[in-house]
N, CA, C and O atoms as a GROMACS GRO file, in nm:
protein
  484
    1UNK      N    1  -1.056   2.888  -1.640
    1UNK     CA    2  -0.988   2.875  -1.835
    1UNK      C    3  -1.071   2.876  -1.972
    1UNK      O    4  -1.135   2.786  -2.026
    2UNK      N    5  -1.054   2.982  -2.002
    2UNK     CA    6  -1.159   2.955  -2.142
    2UNK      C    7  -1.110   2.906  -2.232
    2UNK      O    8  -1.006   2.925  -2.295
    3UNK      N    9  -1.227   2.812  -2.240
    3UNK     CA   10  -1.259   2.600  -2.272
    3UNK      C   11  -1.190   2.600  -2.457
    3UNK      O   12  -1.138   2.509  -2.522
    4UNK      N   13  -1.231   2.792  -2.502
    4UNK     CA   14  -1.176   2.759  -2.665
    4UNK      C   15  -1.014   2.817  -2.718
    4UNK      O   16  -0.947   2.802  -2.820
    5UNK      N   17  -0.998   2.879  -2.603
    5UNK     CA   18  -0.890   2.945  -2.649
    5UNK      C   19  -0.702   2.916  -2.552
    5UNK      O   20  -0.584   2.943  -2.576
    6UNK      N   21  -0.796   2.835  -2.422
    6UNK     CA   22  -0.685   2.778  -2.297
    6UNK      C   23  -0.619   2.821  -2.221
    6UNK      O   24  -0.514   2.785  -2.168
    7UNK      N   25  -0.718   2.947  -2.209
    7UNK     CA   26  -0.606   3.080  -2.130
    7UNK      C   27  -0.681   3.080  -2.030
    7UNK      O   28  -0.804   3.074  -2.018
    8UNK      N   29  -0.561   3.090  -1.926
    8UNK     CA   30  -0.607   3.107  -1.792
    8UNK      C   31  -0.669   3.176  -1.788
    8UNK      O   32  -0.668   3.254  -1.884
    9UNK      N   33  -0.795   3.210  -1.649
    9UNK     CA   34  -0.866   3.389  -1.694
    9UNK      C   35  -0.873   3.431  -1.541
    9UNK      O   36  -0.871   3.543  -1.489
   10UNK      N   37  -0.880   3.298  -1.483
   10UNK     CA   38  -0.907   3.414  -1.357
   10UNK      C   39  -0.755   3.284  -1.229
   10UNK      O   40  -0.681   3.215  -1.298
   11UNK      N   41  -0.744   3.278  -1.142
   11UNK     CA   42  -0.697   3.203  -1.046
   11UNK      C   43  -0.736   3.299  -0.894
   11UNK      O   44  -0.718   3.419  -0.872
   12UNK      N   45  -0.797   3.188  -0.802
   12UNK     CA   46  -0.833   3.269  -0.659
   12UNK      C   47  -0.776   3.161  -0.580
   12UNK      O   48  -0.752   3.047  -0.621
   13UNK      N   49  -0.750   3.224  -0.416
   13UNK     CA   50  -0.663   3.170  -0.340
   13UNK      C   51  -0.841   3.210  -0.296
   13UNK      O   52  -0.898   3.315  -0.324
   14UNK      N   53  -0.925   3.051  -0.194
   14UNK     CA   54  -0.967   3.059  -0.135
   14UNK      C   55  -0.981   2.922  -0.036
   14UNK      O   56  -0.966   2.800  -0.046
   15UNK      N   57  -1.036   3.058   0.101
   15UNK     CA   58  -1.032   2.925   0.190
   15UNK      C   59  -0.896   2.993   0.298
   15UNK      O   60  -0.861   3.110   0.313
   16UNK      N   61  -0.845   2.871   0.358
   16UNK     CA   62  -0.723   2.900   0.469
   16UNK      C   63  -0.641   2.807   0.434
   16UNK      O   64  -0.647   2.711   0.511
   17UNK      N   65  -0.569   2.795   0.352
   17UNK     CA   66  -0.476   2.775   0.292
   17UNK      C   67  -0.334   2.711   0.416
   17UNK      O   68  -0.269   2.792   0.482
   18UNK      N   69  -0.318   2.614   0.423
   18UNK     CA   70  -0.152   2.593   0.484
   18UNK      C   71  -0.053   2.727   0.464
   18UNK      O   72  -0.070   2.834   0.406
   19UNK      N   73   0.017   2.691   0.511
   19UNK     CA   74   0.094   2.762   0.466
   19UNK      C   75   0.237   2.680   0.472
   19UNK      O   76   0.287   2.602   0.554
   20UNK      N   77   0.297   2.764   0.280
   20UNK     CA   78   0.300   2.733   0.192
   20UNK      C   79   0.292   2.627   0.084
   20UNK      O   80   0.360   2.570  -0.001
   21UNK      N   81   0.169   2.633   0.138
   21UNK     CA   82   0.077   2.474  -0.004
   21UNK      C   83   0.009   2.591  -0.093
   21UNK      O   84  -0.074   2.528  -0.159
   22UNK      N   85  -0.002   2.732  -0.133
   22UNK     CA   86  -0.034   2.799  -0.204
   22UNK      C   87  -0.016   2.815  -0.320
   22UNK      O   88  -0.100   2.820  -0.410
   23UNK      N   89   0.161   2.827  -0.328
   23UNK     CA   90   0.141   2.760  -0.458
   23UNK      C   91   0.166   2.610  -0.537
   23UNK      O   92   0.188   2.600  -0.658
   24UNK      N   93   0.161   2.531  -0.469
   24UNK     CA   94   0.186   2.436  -0.478
   24UNK      C   95  -0.027   2.373  -0.567
   24UNK      O   96  -0.079   2.314  -0.662
   25UNK      N   97  -0.046   2.421  -0.488
   25UNK     CA   98  -0.229   2.442  -0.466
   25UNK      C   99  -0.267   2.436  -0.581
   25UNK      O  100  -0.311   2.350  -0.657
   26UNK      N  101  -0.229   2.601  -0.584
   26UNK     CA  102  -0.216   2.720  -0.848
   26UNK      C  103  -0.133   2.666  -0.927
   26UNK      O  104  -0.124   2.694  -1.046
   27UNK      N  105  -0.042   2.556  -0.847
   27UNK     CA  106  -0.005   2.447  -0.996
   27UNK      C  107  -0.077   2.351  -1.066
   27UNK      O  108  -0.105   2.311  -1.179
   28UNK      N  109  -0.100   2.325  -0.905
   28UNK     CA  110  -0.154   2.145  -0.960
   28UNK      C  111  -0.299   2.223  -1.019
   28UNK      O  112  -0.308   2.196  -1.138
   29UNK      N  113  -0.381   2.285  -0.987
   29UNK     CA  114  -0.507   2.383  -1.001
   29UNK      C  115  -0.514   2.427  -1.131
   29UNK      O  116  -0.630   2.430  -1.171
   30UNK      N  117  -0.411   2.471  -1.232
   30UNK     CA  118  -0.337   2.553  -1.386
   30UNK      C  119  -0.275   2.397  -1.427
   30UNK      O  120  -0.295   2.377  -1.547
   31UNK      N  121  -0.198   2.270  -1.355
   31UNK     CA  122  -0.197   2.216  -1.411
   31UNK      C  123  -0.276   2.122  -1.512
   31UNK      O  124  -0.250   2.072  -1.622
   32UNK      N  125  -0.413   2.120  -1.404
   32UNK     CA  126  -0.478   2.022  -1.444
   32UNK      C  127  -0.560   2.064  -1.560
   32UNK      O  128  -0.579   1.984  -1.651
   33UNK      N  129  -0.606   2.169  -1.564
   33UNK     CA  130  -0.685   2.303  -1.658
   33UNK      C  131  -0.620   2.272  -1.777
   33UNK      O  132  -0.694   2.222  -1.862
   34UNK      N  133  -0.475   2.290  -1.817
   34UNK     CA  134  -0.412   2.284  -1.929
   34UNK      C  135  -0.417   2.143  -1.983
   34UNK      O  136  -0.457   2.102  -2.092
   35UNK      N  137  -0.371   2.085  -1.890
   35UNK     CA  138  -0.416   1.952  -1.930
   35UNK      C  139  -0.504   1.853  -2.011
   35UNK      O  140  -0.496   1.774  -2.105
   36UNK      N  141  -0.608   1.909  -1.907
   36UNK     CA  142  -0.701   1.858  -1.986
   36UNK      C  143  -0.820   1.989  -2.149
   36UNK      O  144  -0.916   1.948  -2.214
   37UNK      N  145  -0.763   2.113  -2.157
   37UNK     CA  146  -0.808   2.148  -2.274
   37UNK      C  147  -0.617   2.094  -2.410
   37UNK      O  148  -0.541   2.116  -2.505
   38UNK      N  149  -0.650   2.035  -2.323
   38UNK     CA  150  -0.461   1.986  -2.366
   38UNK      C  151  -0.524   1.800  -2.529
   38UNK      O  152  -0.491   1.729  -2.624
   39UNK      N  153  -0.638   1.839  -2.417
   39UNK     CA  154  -0.675   1.671  -2.469
   39UNK      C  155  -0.835   1.655  -2.470
   39UNK      O  156  -0.893   1.546  -2.468
   40UNK      N  157  -0.906   1.800  -2.475
   40UNK     CA  158  -1.063   1.792  -2.571
   40UNK      C  159  -1.046   1.785  -2.722
   40UNK      O  160  -1.110   1.862  -2.795
   41UNK      N  161  -0.967   1.702  -2.768
   41UNK     CA  162  -0.963   1.652  -2.894
   41UNK      C  163  -1.039   1.550  -2.878
   41UNK      O  164  -1.149   1.536  -2.933
   42UNK      N  165  -0.967   1.439  -2.772
   42UNK     CA  166  -1.015   1.317  -2.762
   42UNK      C  167  -1.200   1.327  -2.724
   42UNK      O  168  -1.268   1.227  -2.749
   43UNK      N  169  -1.265   1.448  -2.668
   43UNK     CA  170  -1.353   1.404  -2.570
   43UNK      C  171  -1.344   1.422  -2.465
   43UNK      O  172  -1.422   1.497  -2.407
   44UNK      N  173  -1.227   1.346  -2.393
   44UNK     CA  174  -1.237   1.400  -2.257
   44UNK      C  175  -1.333   1.515  -2.168
   44UNK      O  176  -1.308   1.630  -2.204
   45UNK      N  177  -1.405   1.509  -2.093
   45UNK     CA  178  -1.399   1.578  -1.977
   45UNK      C  179  -1.403   1.608  -1.850
   45UNK      O  180  -1.506   1.652  -1.799
   46UNK      N  181  -1.332   1.595  -1.807
   46UNK     CA  182  -1.290   1.554  -1.708
   46UNK      C  183  -1.092   1.547  -1.686
   46UNK      O  184  -1.034   1.469  -1.760
   47UNK      N  185  -1.008   1.628  -1.587
   47UNK     CA  186  -0.850   1.578  -1.590
   47UNK      C  187  -0.811   1.433  -1.524
   47UNK      O  188  -0.694   1.396  -1.519
   48UNK      N  189  -0.922   1.354  -1.474
   48UNK     CA  190  -0.963   1.250  -1.396
   48UNK      C  191  -0.968   1.140  -1.540
   48UNK      O  192  -1.024   1.034  -1.513
   49UNK      N  193  -0.929   1.148  -1.658
   49UNK     CA  194  -0.927   1.152  -1.717
   49UNK      C  195  -0.750   1.061  -1.898
   49UNK      O  196  -0.717   0.990  -1.993
   50UNK      N  197  -0.730   1.144  -1.812
   50UNK     CA  198  -0.611   1.145  -1.867
   50UNK      C  199  -0.451   1.141  -1.713
   50UNK      O  200  -0.330   1.132  -1.729
   51UNK      N  201  -0.535   1.154  -1.583
   51UNK     CA  202  -0.468   1.099  -1.484
   51UNK      C  203  -0.358   1.049  -1.519
   51UNK      O  204  -0.328   1.025  -1.636
   52UNK      N  205  -0.230   1.011  -1.343
   52UNK     CA  206  -0.111   1.019  -1.335
   52UNK      C  207  -0.017   0.963  -1.240
   52UNK      O  208   0.097   0.925  -1.266
   53UNK      N  209  -0.106   0.960  -1.071
   53UNK     CA  210  -0.006   0.874  -0.994
   53UNK      C  211   0.117   0.962  -0.991
   53UNK      O  212   0.142   1.068  -0.935
   54UNK      N  213   0.221   0.841  -1.108
   54UNK     CA  214   0.337   0.898  -1.056
   54UNK      C  215   0.440   1.012  -1.129
   54UNK      O  216   0.559   1.043  -1.123
   55UNK      N  217   0.254   1.077  -1.242
   55UNK     CA  218   0.406   1.183  -1.245
   55UNK      C  219   0.318   1.310  -1.215
   55UNK      O  220   0.285   1.408  -1.283
   56UNK      N  221   0.284   1.255  -1.042
   56UNK     CA  222   0.177   1.404  -0.988
   56UNK      C  223   0.076   1.443  -1.111
   56UNK      O  224   0.054   1.564  -1.102
   57UNK      N  225   0.028   1.406  -1.187
   57UNK     CA  226  -0.094   1.443  -1.257
   57UNK      C  227  -0.241   1.386  -1.222
   57UNK      O  228  -0.281   1.273  -1.253
   58UNK      N  229  -0.328   1.501  -1.141
   58UNK     CA  230  -0.474   1.446  -1.063
   58UNK      C  231  -0.562   1.426  -1.187
   58UNK      O  232  -0.530   1.381  -1.297
   59UNK      N  233  -0.692   1.476  -1.139
   59UNK     CA  234  -0.820   1.510  -1.124
   59UNK      C  235  -0.801   1.602  -1.028
   59UNK      O  236  -0.719   1.640  -0.945
   60UNK      N  237  -0.958   1.631  -1.091
   60UNK     CA  238  -1.023   1.849  -1.035
   60UNK      C  239  -1.068   1.882  -1.115
   60UNK      O  240  -1.177   1.932  -1.085
   61UNK      N  241  -1.037   1.888  -1.261
   61UNK     CA  242  -1.055   1.986  -1.395
   61UNK      C  243  -1.186   1.975  -1.434
   61UNK      O  244  -1.230   1.871  -1.383
   62UNK      N  245  -1.250   2.017  -1.484
   62UNK     CA  246  -1.402   1.947  -1.556
   62UNK      C  247  -1.434   2.043  -1.647
   62UNK      O  248  -1.417   2.160  -1.610
   63UNK      N  249  -1.474   2.024  -1.747
   63UNK     CA  250  -1.529   2.091  -1.899
   63UNK      C  251  -1.610   2.124  -1.875
   63UNK      O  252  -1.693   2.034  -1.863
   64UNK      N  253  -1.646   2.219  -1.856
   64UNK     CA  254  -1.865   2.317  -1.864
   64UNK      C  255  -1.862   2.379  -1.996
   64UNK      O  256  -1.762   2.368  -2.068
   65UNK      N  257  -1.938   2.427  -2.022
   65UNK     CA  258  -2.014   2.459  -2.183
   65UNK      C  259  -1.847   2.588  -2.236
   65UNK      O  260  -1.791   2.600  -2.345
   66UNK      N  261  -1.822   2.657  -2.105
   66UNK     CA  262  -1.742   2.768  -2.201
   66UNK      C  263  -1.575   2.813  -2.083
   66UNK      O  264  -1.474   2.883  -2.089
   67UNK      N  265  -1.652   2.708  -1.980
   67UNK     CA  266  -1.501   2.733  -1.843
   67UNK      C  267  -1.407   2.589  -1.945
   67UNK      O  268  -1.379   2.537  -2.053
   68UNK      N  269  -1.399   2.591  -1.836
   68UNK     CA  270  -1.311   2.430  -1.772
   68UNK      C  271  -1.298   2.529  -1.655
   68UNK      O  272  -1.323   2.649  -1.640
   69UNK      N  273  -1.250   2.433  -1.581
   69UNK     CA  274  -1.299   2.471  -1.388
   69UNK      C  275  -1.171   2.437  -1.336
   69UNK      O  276  -1.116   2.367  -1.421
   70UNK      N  277  -1.132   2.445  -1.285
   70UNK     CA  278  -0.954   2.288  -1.233
   70UNK      C  279  -0.998   2.447  -1.039
   70UNK      O  280  -1.020   2.567  -1.019
   71UNK      N  281  -0.976   2.273  -0.940
   71UNK     CA  282  -0.951   2.317  -0.808
   71UNK      C  283  -0.826   2.203  -0.736
   71UNK      O  284  -0.801   2.084  -0.753
   72UNK      N  285  -0.781   2.292  -0.667
   72UNK     CA  286  -0.653   2.139  -0.564
   72UNK      C  287  -0.638   2.250  -0.452
   72UNK      O  288  -0.625   2.370  -0.432
   73UNK      N  289  -0.658   2.051  -0.355
   73UNK     CA  290  -0.697   2.160  -0.206
   73UNK      C  291  -0.732   2.078  -0.145
   73UNK      O  292  -0.711   2.068  -0.024
   74UNK      N  293  -0.806   1.983  -0.226
   74UNK     CA  294  -0.900   1.810  -0.133
   74UNK      C  295  -0.845   1.722  -0.247
   74UNK      O  296  -0.824   1.753  -0.364
   75UNK      N  297  -0.833   1.637  -0.202
   75UNK     CA  298  -0.788   1.486  -0.306
   75UNK      C  299  -0.914   1.434  -0.458
   75UNK      O  300  -1.030   1.399  -0.441
   76UNK      N  301  -0.893   1.437  -0.495
   76UNK     CA  302  -0.975   1.419  -0.611
   76UNK      C  303  -1.080   1.446  -0.637
   76UNK      O  304  -1.141   1.532  -0.700
   77UNK      N  305  -1.106   1.315  -0.550
   77UNK     CA  306  -1.251   1.326  -0.600
   77UNK      C  307  -1.300   1.448  -0.543
   77UNK      O  308  -1.383   1.504  -0.614
   78UNK      N  309  -1.266   1.518  -0.414
   78UNK     CA  310  -1.309   1.636  -0.363
   78UNK      C  311  -1.332   1.783  -0.436
   78UNK      O  312  -1.432   1.854  -0.422
   79UNK      N  313  -1.195   1.816  -0.530
   79UNK     CA  314  -1.182   1.868  -0.644
   79UNK      C  315  -1.320   1.908  -0.694
   79UNK      O  316  -1.406   1.991  -0.664
   80UNK      N  317  -1.295   1.777  -0.820
   80UNK     CA  318  -1.404   1.800  -0.901
   80UNK      C  319  -1.530   1.782  -0.853
   80UNK      O  320  -1.604   1.749  -0.946
   81UNK      N  321  -1.586   1.789  -0.749
   81UNK     CA  322  -1.694   1.825  -0.627
   81UNK      C  323  -1.756   1.995  -0.622
   81UNK      O  324  -1.862   2.056  -0.630
   82UNK      N  325  -1.587   2.024  -0.598
   82UNK     CA  326  -1.652   2.169  -0.587
   82UNK      C  327  -1.675   2.236  -0.766
   82UNK      O  328  -1.765   2.316  -0.788
   83UNK      N  329  -1.567   2.182  -0.892
   83UNK     CA  330  -1.605   2.210  -0.979
   83UNK      C  331  -1.695   2.122  -0.985
   83UNK      O  332  -1.628   2.033  -0.933
   84UNK      N  333  -1.803   2.068  -1.007
   84UNK     CA  334  -1.894   2.049  -1.038
   84UNK      C  335  -1.987   2.135  -0.949
   84UNK      O  336  -2.078   2.186  -1.015
   85UNK      N  337  -1.988   2.154  -0.861
   85UNK     CA  338  -2.107   2.255  -0.808
   85UNK      C  339  -2.066   2.371  -0.865
   85UNK      O  340  -2.168   2.400  -0.929
   86UNK      N  341  -1.994   2.452  -0.886
   86UNK     CA  342  -1.932   2.606  -0.887
   86UNK      C  343  -2.002   2.572  -1.084
   86UNK      O  344  -2.051   2.640  -1.174
   87UNK      N  345  -1.964   2.437  -1.065
   87UNK     CA  346  -2.066   2.482  -1.280
   87UNK      C  347  -2.219   2.471  -1.225
   87UNK      O  348  -2.275   2.577  -1.200
   88UNK      N  349  -2.301   2.330  -1.200
   88UNK     CA  350  -2.431   2.347  -1.180
   88UNK      C  351  -2.473   2.484  -1.108
   88UNK      O  352  -2.590   2.515  -1.127
   89UNK      N  353  -2.377   2.595  -1.005
   89UNK     CA  354  -2.471   2.600  -0.914
   89UNK      C  355  -2.500   2.791  -1.038
   89UNK      O  356  -2.570   2.887  -1.005
   90UNK      N  357  -2.401   2.772  -1.190
   90UNK     CA  358  -2.346   2.854  -1.274
   90UNK      C  359  -2.430   2.809  -1.441
   90UNK      O  360  -2.394   2.836  -1.556
   91UNK      N  361  -2.531   2.745  -1.400
   91UNK     CA  362  -2.534   2.638  -1.537
   91UNK      C  363  -2.508   2.692  -1.610
   91UNK      O  364  -2.573   2.779  -1.668
   92UNK      N  365  -2.317   2.624  -1.642
   92UNK     CA  366  -2.264   2.683  -1.709
   92UNK      C  367  -2.227   2.466  -1.796
   92UNK      O  368  -2.148   2.416  -1.876
   93UNK      N  369  -2.383   2.402  -1.682
   93UNK     CA  370  -2.310   2.287  -1.780
   93UNK      C  371  -2.386   2.170  -1.791
   93UNK      O  372  -2.462   2.164  -1.694
   94UNK      N  373  -2.398   2.081  -1.861
   94UNK     CA  374  -2.506   2.000  -1.959
   94UNK      C  375  -2.576   1.862  -1.826
   94UNK      O  376  -2.513   1.804  -1.738
   95UNK      N  377  -2.695   1.854  -1.857
   95UNK     CA  378  -2.699   1.748  -1.709
   95UNK      C  379  -2.610   1.642  -1.709
   95UNK      O  380  -2.547   1.596  -1.613
   96UNK      N  381  -2.612   1.584  -1.902
   96UNK     CA  382  -2.503   1.490  -1.904
   96UNK      C  383  -2.450   1.456  -1.908
   96UNK      O  384  -2.415   1.340  -1.888
   97UNK      N  385  -2.394   1.570  -1.951
   97UNK     CA  386  -2.249   1.640  -1.912
   97UNK      C  387  -2.187   1.560  -1.722
   97UNK      O  388  -2.099   1.478  -1.695
   98UNK      N  389  -2.267   1.624  -1.649
   98UNK     CA  390  -2.294   1.579  -1.482
   98UNK      C  391  -2.222   1.467  -1.467
   98UNK      O  392  -2.117   1.426  -1.419
   99UNK      N  393  -2.331   1.427  -1.533
   99UNK     CA  394  -2.321   1.216  -1.469
   99UNK      C  395  -2.185   1.148  -1.611
   99UNK      O  396  -2.104   1.055  -1.605
  100UNK      N  397  -2.205   1.204  -1.675
  100UNK     CA  398  -1.991   1.203  -1.714
  100UNK      C  399  -1.968   1.198  -1.615
  100UNK      O  400  -2.024   1.164  -1.511
  101UNK      N  401  -1.846   1.249  -1.657
  101UNK     CA  402  -1.814   1.335  -1.477
  101UNK      C  403  -1.837   1.242  -1.322
  101UNK      O  404  -1.745   1.178  -1.270
  102UNK      N  405  -1.931   1.247  -1.285
  102UNK     CA  406  -1.931   1.184  -1.152
  102UNK      C  407  -1.834   1.036  -1.160
  102UNK      O  408  -1.729   1.001  -1.106
  103UNK      N  409  -1.968   0.944  -1.295
  103UNK     CA  410  -1.877   0.852  -1.324
  103UNK      C  411  -1.799   0.802  -1.388
  103UNK      O  412  -1.746   0.693  -1.365
  104UNK      N  413  -1.770   0.905  -1.519
  104UNK     CA  414  -1.595   0.909  -1.493
  104UNK      C  415  -1.451   0.918  -1.363
  104UNK      O  416  -1.353   0.844  -1.353
  105UNK      N  417  -1.485   1.022  -1.291
  105UNK     CA  418  -1.475   1.024  -1.174
  105UNK      C  419  -1.490   0.948  -1.034
  105UNK      O  420  -1.435   0.963  -0.925
  106UNK      N  421  -1.598   0.847  -1.088
  106UNK     CA  422  -1.556   0.734  -0.931
  106UNK      C  423  -1.609   0.836  -0.780
  106UNK      O  424  -1.586   0.810  -0.661
  107UNK      N  425  -1.680   0.948  -0.835
  107UNK     CA  426  -1.705   0.995  -0.725
  107UNK      C  427  -1.788   1.004  -0.572
  107UNK      O  428  -1.834   1.103  -0.514
  108UNK      N  429  -1.788   0.868  -0.536
  108UNK     CA  430  -1.850   0.841  -0.467
  108UNK      C  431  -1.991   0.886  -0.427
  108UNK      O  432  -2.104   0.845  -0.451
  109UNK      N  433  -1.940   0.986  -0.359
  109UNK     CA  434  -2.016   1.104  -0.242
  109UNK      C  435  -2.046   1.226  -0.320
  109UNK      O  436  -2.127   1.311  -0.280
  110UNK      N  437  -2.003   1.232  -0.394
  110UNK     CA  438  -2.125   1.304  -0.531
  110UNK      C  439  -2.230   1.257  -0.573
  110UNK      O  440  -2.329   1.330  -0.582
  111UNK      N  441  -2.237   1.105  -0.616
  111UNK     CA  442  -2.348   1.008  -0.541
  111UNK      C  443  -2.466   1.036  -0.490
  111UNK      O  444  -2.576   1.044  -0.546
  112UNK      N  445  -2.432   1.054  -0.364
  112UNK     CA  446  -2.452   1.059  -0.268
  112UNK      C  447  -2.638   1.179  -0.183
  112UNK      O  448  -2.742   1.200  -0.120
  113UNK      N  449  -2.510   1.209  -0.283
  113UNK     CA  450  -2.638   1.347  -0.269
  113UNK      C  451  -2.804   1.393  -0.300
  113UNK      O  452  -2.864   1.286  -0.302
  114UNK      N  453  -2.855   1.451  -0.314
  114UNK     CA  454  -2.948   1.425  -0.277
  114UNK      C  455  -2.977   1.504  -0.435
  114UNK      O  456  -3.056   1.463  -0.520
  115UNK      N  457  -2.880   1.644  -0.446
  115UNK     CA  458  -2.944   1.675  -0.594
  115UNK      C  459  -2.896   1.577  -0.750
  115UNK      O  460  -2.946   1.570  -0.862
  116UNK      N  461  -2.764   1.504  -0.676
  116UNK     CA  462  -2.669   1.398  -0.823
  116UNK      C  463  -2.791   1.296  -0.825
  116UNK      O  464  -2.838   1.241  -0.925
  117UNK      N  465  -2.846   1.276  -0.646
  117UNK     CA  466  -2.912   1.141  -0.656
  117UNK      C  467  -3.094   1.137  -0.736
  117UNK      O  468  -3.185   1.056  -0.719
  118UNK      N  469  -3.086   1.298  -0.848
  118UNK     CA  470  -3.180   1.300  -0.939
  118UNK      C  471  -3.152   1.302  -1.005
  118UNK      O  472  -3.208   1.222  -1.080
  119UNK      N  473  -3.056   1.372  -1.060
  119UNK     CA  474  -2.939   1.390  -1.113
  119UNK      C  475  -2.950   1.214  -1.208
  119UNK      O  476  -2.956   1.176  -1.325
  120UNK      N  477  -2.948   1.180  -1.132
  120UNK     CA  478  -2.902   1.018  -1.200
  120UNK      C  479  -2.999   0.981  -1.243
  120UNK      O  480  -2.978   0.916  -1.345
  121UNK      N  481  -3.099   0.987  -1.217
  121UNK     CA  482  -3.216   0.890  -1.228
  121UNK      C  483  -3.241   0.899  -1.325
  121UNK      O  484  -3.334   0.833  -1.371
   0.00000   0.00000   0.00000
């Protein structure tokens, strides 16, 4: 999603998605991105900050320098990990934002990765 316009740029099916799940995962990923976009004026960096499990609203979207990246198909921390890894690889995220996202999403296994450990020091 374009972070300035709130327009979804591209959706892509990744991997072997179980039968009947693709539409749900795509819908969830789009919802996360749109919800994060709607909370940018509040300073949100991730959809985790507006999550509401009772309303089926989850974490898994993050704000980068130019985009809102969103993923669905794993538990929330896995979705956030995919987005954070992508942003890091694209060099489209500030280190301080990476740190904040790890803390906000409480992504425990992210903090165990060697690259992330260095980042948090």
